[in-house]
C-alpha angles and dihedrals in degrees: 000000000000091000091052090050091050089052088050092241110150106221122175130178135182093209118114128222117275116249121233089250092053091047092052091047090053091051092049091048090051092049090050091052090052092049089053089049090242097150142087123233122231090247092052090047091052090051091049092050091056088062093059 
């Protein structure tokens, strides 16, 4: 946000700050996805992009 302000870009959002509890839930959900192997590696992503 500070960078946008320095560049004189007026950016507004209606989103609210994430609570610590919400943040921790997001981290736990991300860890669970990794444990279930629900992710793509950077190498696989690069290979996929070449098909576009």
